[in-house]
N, C-alpha and C positions, 0 to 999 in steps of 0.2 A: 503493499499500500504506500510506502515511503518513495517508492520509484515514481508512484504515479503523480505523486506531488510535485517531487524534483522535475519529474518532466512538465509538467503545465507552467514551473515557475522559469524553467528553461524558455519555454514556446512563447511564455508573455514577454521575457526579455528581448527576445529576439525580435517579436512584433514590434515593440516600443523603439529598440535601435533601428528596425527599416522604416518606421515610421519618423525619425528624430533626422533621418538622412534625407528621407524623401522630402521632409519639410526644410531643411535646410538648403536643399538644390534647390528647391522650387524658389526660396525667399533669393537666394543668391541668383537665378536667372531673371527675376524681378527686376532686380535692383540694375543688372548688367545691360536689360532691355533698352534703355533708357541712354545709353553709351554710345560709343563709338560704333561705326561697322564691324570693327573686329570682336567689339563686347556684345553686340547683337547675334551674332553669330554664334559667339560663345554660348550665351542665353540659351540660343536653341539647341545646343549639344546637351548643354545641363539637363533642359527639357525631356530631350531623348532619354538620357541615362535615369532620369527620375521615373519617366513611364516605363522603362524598361524594369526597374526596380520593382514597381507595383505588379509586372506579371512575372514577377521571379525569375527574369532572364540573370540576372547581375548575383543571385544567391549561390548557385550552383555551376557557377565558372570560375 
């Protein structure tokens, strides 16, 4: 029974970390989208990475 509790804690921590990284990338992209052409391009790339995290692509590669 202790293993189930430990597993739930680990899943919760991983979910919180994923949400935090996603939020950070989106906030950074929003800030960069108001800058130069290079910064706007970088903002688009950050949004792509953020959406791929949502889909789980960066969790297993």
